[in-house]
N, C-alpha and C positions, 0 to 999 in steps of 0.2 A: 504494500500500500504506500502511496505517496503522501507527502506532507499535505498537499492540496486536497486529496481525497479524504484524509482523516479530518481535516478542518471542516470540510463540507458535511461530513456525517455528524459532527458535533453541532454545527450550526443548524442542521435540520431538526435536532432535538431541542435546541434552546435558542431560537433565532433572536429573541429580544433580550437575552442576557447580555450584560455589559461585557465587552471583550477588551476594550482599550480606553483609557483616559489619559489625556495629556493636558498641558496648560491651556490648550486652545480648542480641544475637541473631546467628544465622548461618543464612542462607537459601540453599537451592539454587534453580535456575531453576524447578523444579516447585513448591517452597514459595512462590515469588513469584507464580506463577499461582494457587496455592491462595488466597493472601491477596487477590488481585484478585477471585476468585470469592466469597470470604467477605464482601467489602465490597459486591459487586454485588447480592447477594441482599437484605440488609436495606435497602439504598438503594432498590431497585426496589419492595420492599414498602411503603416509606414514600411512594412516588409519584414518585421521581426519574425524569425522562424526558429524552430528547434536547432540548437547548436550555436546560435548567435550569442554574442556577449552584450549585456546591458550594464552600463555604469550608472551609479546613483550620485547625482550632484545635489543631493539633499540629505539631511540628517534627521528629518522629521520622522518620529517613530512610526506613524501610521503608514507612510510610504515605504519605509524600510521593511516593515512587517508584510505589507501587501506584496511588495516586490519579491520577497523570499518565497511566498506561496505561489506567485505567478511563475517564478523560475521553475518550481516543481511541476506546475501545470503544463508548461510548454517545453520543458527540457532545455532551459537556457543556462548559460554561465552568467551568474550575477556577480558583478564586482561591487561590493558594498564599500565603495570608495569613489572620490571625485575623478572625473575623466582625466584631468591633467596628472593626477597622482598615478593613475593606471598607465598612462603613456610613459611617465618617467620610469616605471617599473618594467616597461616593455610590453604591456598589454594594450592593444588598440581596440577599443570597444566598437561594436557595430552601431550601437545607438546609446544615447545618453538621456536620462530622465532629468529635466531641469525645471526650475520654477520660473525662470525668465531666460530669454535668448542670451547665449554667451558668445560674444564676438570672437573668442579665442577658439571656438569649436566649429567644425564644418556644419553649415546650416541644415543640410539634408539628413544629418545624423541626430539632430536634437528633437526630442519629444518634449514639448513645453506643456506643463500642467496647466490646463485651461480652467478658469472658474466655471465655465459653462458645463464642464463634465459633471459637476455635482448639483447644478441647479436644474438640469434636464432630467425628467423622470426616465427610468429604464423602461423600455417597451416590454421586455420580458426578462425576468431573472433567470440566469443560467443555473443549471443543476450540475455541480462539479463532483457529485458522488461517484466514486469508481473511476475518476479521471486522474490524469497525472502521469508523467513519464518515469518518475522515481530515478531519474538520472541527471538531475540538476547538479551544477557545480557552483560552489560559492567561493569567492575570493575576498578574504578579509585582510585589512591592514594589520601589520605587526611591526612593532619597533624592533623585532628580531632579537635573537639572543646576543647579538653584537651591538645593538643600538642603531643599526642601519635599517631604515624603513624598507619593508618588503611586502609583497602580496603572498598570502598563503592560500593555496587551493585545497578545498575540501569537497569530497563527493557527498551527495545528498544522504546516502545510506549511512556512511561513516559518521557524518556530522550529527545525524539524528541519534545514533547510538551514544555518542559522546555527550550530547546535551541532555539525554534522558538520565544518564548517570549523574550529571552535574546537578540535577534537581531532585535526585533521590536522597532526601534528607533523613530517611529512617523514622519518620513520624507516622501518623495515621494516614489512610488513603486520601483524606481530604487536604493533605499538605499542599501548600503552594496554590491555594484556590484564589487568594488575593495577593498578588505580588506587587511591590513597589520597588522600582529600580531608579537610582540616580545616575546610573552609568550610561555613557553615550550609546544609543541604540544601534550604532553602526559597528560596535565592537563585537567580536566573536562571542565573548562571554555573555554580554547583555542580550544579544540577539538570540542566543541559545536559551537563556532563561525565559525570555519573552515568548518564544515560539513553543517551548515545552509546556509552559503554563497554559497557553491557549489550547494546546492539544490534550490537556488534561481537563478541559472544560472550565478553566478558571478565568480570572480577570487580571489585567495588567494596568498598573499606573506607571507611566514613564515620565519622569521629570527631568527638565533641563535647566532653564533659567530660574525656575522656582524651586530648585533643590533645597534652598535654605528654608523653605516652608514645608519640608517633608513631614514634620510632626503633625501639622494640621491635616495633611492628606492621609496619614496613617490613621488618625482618629476619625476623620470623616467617613472614610471608606472601609473601616474596620480591617485594615491590612494585617495579614497573618505572617507574611514573609517579606523581609527587607533584603534587597541586594544592593550593596554599595561598596565604595572604596574605603580603605582605612582612614583616608584623609577627612572623611565626613564625621568620624567619631568626635574629634575635638570640637567641631562646630555644634554637634548635638549637645555635648556637655555644657556648652556656653549658653544654650537656650533656656530661658526661664521656665520652671515647672515642667521640664521635659518628660518626667516620668508619667504625668497624668495623661499624656497622649499615646502611651505605648501599651495600654492594657490589652489590646487585641493581638499584639505581636507574639508569635510562637517561635519563629526562627529568624535570625539575622545572619546573613552571609557576607563575609568580607573577603574581597579578592583584589589582586593586583599588586600587593606589596605587603611587607611585614607590618604587623600592627602591634603596638606596645601593650604588654600585659597590664601595665598600670592603668592605661586608658580603658582596656576591656574590663578591668575590675570596677572602675568607676561607672562604666556603661551598664554593667550587670546590676548595679544597685538601682537602676531606673526601670528594669524590666525583668520578667521571669523567662523571657525568650532564651532558647538555646543559641549559643554563639558559635558559628562555624567559620573556620579559617581555611580558605581554599588556596591550593598551590597548583598552578598550571600555566599554560601559554596558548596563544593562538595556534601554534604549530601542532599541538596535540589535544588541546582542551584541558579541562580540569583533570588532574591526576591524583592528588592527595587532598585529604580533608581532615582537619583536626577539630574536635569539639572542645571549646575552651571551657574549663571549669573554674569559675571565679574563686579566688582565695587558695587555690591549690598551686603549689610550686610548679612552674613550667620549665622544662629543660630548654636551654637555649637552642634556637633554630628548629624547634619541633614543628613539623608540617603535617603530622598525622599518618593516616593509613591510606593505602591505595584504594580508590573508589571506582576503578575502571577494570573490570574483569577482562575486557578486550585488550588490555595493554600488558606487556611484559616489561619489567624493570630490570635493567642490567647495570653493572658497574664496569667502567672501562679504565684502562691504564692510560698513561700519557701518550701512547701510540694509538689510542682510540680502539684498542683490542678488548672486547668483552671478556671478563673473567667470571665464569659461572660460580666460582667459589667465593668471590669477593663480597664483602659487605660494606665497603667504603671505596670511594673514588669518584670519577666523573660519572654522573648519573646519565643514563640513556634509556630511551623507550622504543618499543616496536610493537606492531600488531601482528602476531604470528599468523592469524587467520583472516587478515583483511588488508585493505589498502591504507597505507599511511598518507597523510597529507604531504604537501610538497610546496616549496617556494616556486613561484613563477621564474622560469629560467634558472632552475636549480643548477648549481655547479659544484656541489659538495661542501664540506665544512670549511670554515674560514681558517685563518692562520692559528687561532687559538684552539681549534677543534670543535667549535660550536656550530650547530646547524644540522642539516640532513646529510647522512652518508649515502654512498651509492649502494650499500647493501641493506637499506631499509631501517636504519637507526636515526633517531633524533636526539641530539645532545644539546640541552639548553644552556650549557656553560656553567652549571653549578656543580660544586663538590658536595657530596652527601654521604651519609652513612645510614645503615639499617640496624635496628635493634629489635629482634623479633619481627613484629609486623609494623613497627613504628619507624618513621623516616625523619632525618634531621639534616638541615642545611649546615654545611661547614664553612662555605664561602663561595666565591666566584672565581672562575678561571681567568676572567679578563676584567678590566676596569670599566664596569658599567654601573651607573647610578640608577636605581629604580625608584621613581617618584610617582607613587600612586598607580603603578602599572606602566607608566611611560619610562622606557629604558633609554638612557642617553650615554653616548660614549664620552669619556672624559677628554679624549683627544678633540672631539668636535666642539666641546665647551671651550677648551683652551684656544682653539683656532678662532672661534668667533670673538672671544674677548681680546685676543691679540690684534685682530683687525679693528675692533672698536677703539682700542687704546694703543695707538702706534708706539713703537719703541719699548713695549712692555714684554715681559715673559711671564706667562700664566701657568700655574700648576694647581688645577682643581683636585680636591681630595674628597673621597666619600666620607661623610660624617652622619651622625644621627642626632636629630633634634630632641628636645625635651618630650615631644609627643611620641618618640620611638620611630619616627618615619625617616627614611633616608633623605639626605640633602647633601649640599657640598660646603666645604670650607675652602678658602682660596688663599694660596700663598703667591705673591707676585713680586717681580722686580720691575721698577718703572722710575722715570726721572723724578716723579713727584707722587704724593699720595693721591689715590683715587677714592672718591666717596663711595661707600658701600651701596648707596641708593643709585648711583650712576651705573655700577656694575649690575645690580639687579635689573635696572631698566634695560640694559643691553641684552640680558639673558631672556627676558620675558617673552618677546615676540616668537622666538624659535623654540624655547625649551619650556613648554607649558607645565606648570606645577612644580618647577624646580625652585627650591628655596636655598638662599644663600645664608648660612648661619654666621659666618665670620669671614673677614678678609684682612690679611696682614701683609704689609710691604716689608721686604727683606733686602738686605744688601747683597746676600749670596745664599744659595741653596746648599744644604748638606748633600754630600755625594757618597755613593757606595765605592768600594775598592775598585770597581770596574769603571768608575767615572760617570755612572748614571745618577740621576736625582734619587736620593734616598727618601722615598715617600713615607716610610714608617717613621723615620726620625723627624721628618717634616710635620707629620700629623701630631706627633708628641709635642713638638715645639709650639705649634699653634694652640694645642689644648692647654699647655702650660701658661701661655700668655693671654688666655681668655679672661 
C-alpha cells in the first residue's frame, strides 16, 4: 500500500476530523485530499509525469505534506528543498512549486500556486483509495555528517519504515493522536513525524513563526505529543506559568542535538510527560532513543537503545573496516535486508571517513560505545559544531569570519553553553579588538542558530610539537580567562 492510498482510507473514515493546523490554516482530512487534488490537476496539465522531479520552493506545512502524498500518488521524486539548492547539489528539477514567479527559474518549469485553486469548488472529489505507485523518492536537505549541505535520497518504502519506528513511543495505541511540532516541516525528521501521525488517524499542529506560543497551542488543542528541538527547552522554562499549559502532554521528543540534563530536570517539574531523546540523521532516520528519567544520574553521552529493527549497528576501525566483535569505535549503520538511503551524486566517504561507503554502510562521524543494549557518544571524528541539529564545519566558520574581518586569523572552538547546547568560543589574532556583537552579526546570516559564547584576541596561538594550532590548550586558555 502507498502513503496516498493509506491516507485516502483514513480520510474516508473520518473526513471532517482535523488533520492539520498551522498559524494560518486549519484543514480536515477531506480538505487535505482536496489540496492534493488541486495540486495534481495543474501539475498534470503542465506535463508532470511519473518519474519526474518536483522541487518545493515553499516551506508551508500544508504544501509540504500534500506534496509528499502527491509524490506517492504519481510516483514522483520530490525534492523537499528550494530549486536553487537542488541545482547546487546537482539535481535539476523538472518542475518547481512556487508561491510567486521566480525570475531566476525557467518560466515553463514553474507551477505558481494560484489563489483561484482554492476558491473554485471541485467539480468532483477524487477517490484515491487503492491508488499510488509506492515508488516515490524523497530528497531531503542534510547538513551532512561533515557540515557540507547535501541532498539525501530516500525510497518511499524505506522512508515509511523509518518514520513508523520514529513515532513508536511505546505508549498506548492512541499515542501521537495530537502532535505539535516546532520543527521546520521540510526536515526529514519533522516530515516523518507529521506524515506518520496522519497515517495513524491523528492531528498535527505545525508551528513556525508562532513557536514561542506553543504552550497556548498545547493547551488549546489538548496536545499529547510534542516534537521539538532542545533549543526550545530554555524558552519554555522562561515562560510564565508554563506548567499549567502542559496537562495534556504525555510525550515530549527532543531531536537534533544534545540536551542538558539540568534543563530536562527543570522541564520535568512542569509536566508528567515522558521525555524522549532521539539520536539520528537525515541519512538514516532516527536510530537510538533514550527515555530521560528526571533526578536519576545520567551517564555522559547516553543516547539510549536502538529503535530500528531494520538497521544493523557496527563499529569500525580507523580504516573504516567493521569489527563484529567491537563495542567501541566509529559507529556505522546498514540495512541488511533493504535499500539504504544515499547522497545525490554519492562519491563515498569524505576525508574523515564520514558518509556512505560503497558497500552499503553509513558513518555519521561519531565515536560511540555499547554497553549491553545501551549506546553512548564518545565524541566526533571531525570538527563539526551541532547547533540544534544544524551541523557546521569549523573551517567554514573561520573562513567567513576571516573574510568579514580582513587581516585576522580565526580559530573557532566547540564549546557548551550554560543550557548544555553546543556553541562556539572564538580565539583570534587581529590588528585590533573586534566587538563580540560584530562577530555574531557576521555569523548570523549563514550559520542559523549558532551562538557565540566568548571571543578573545591573542597575540599568538599555542602550537603542538608538529606546528599545528593546539586546540585543546587553546580551549583551556579561553575557559581560564572567562
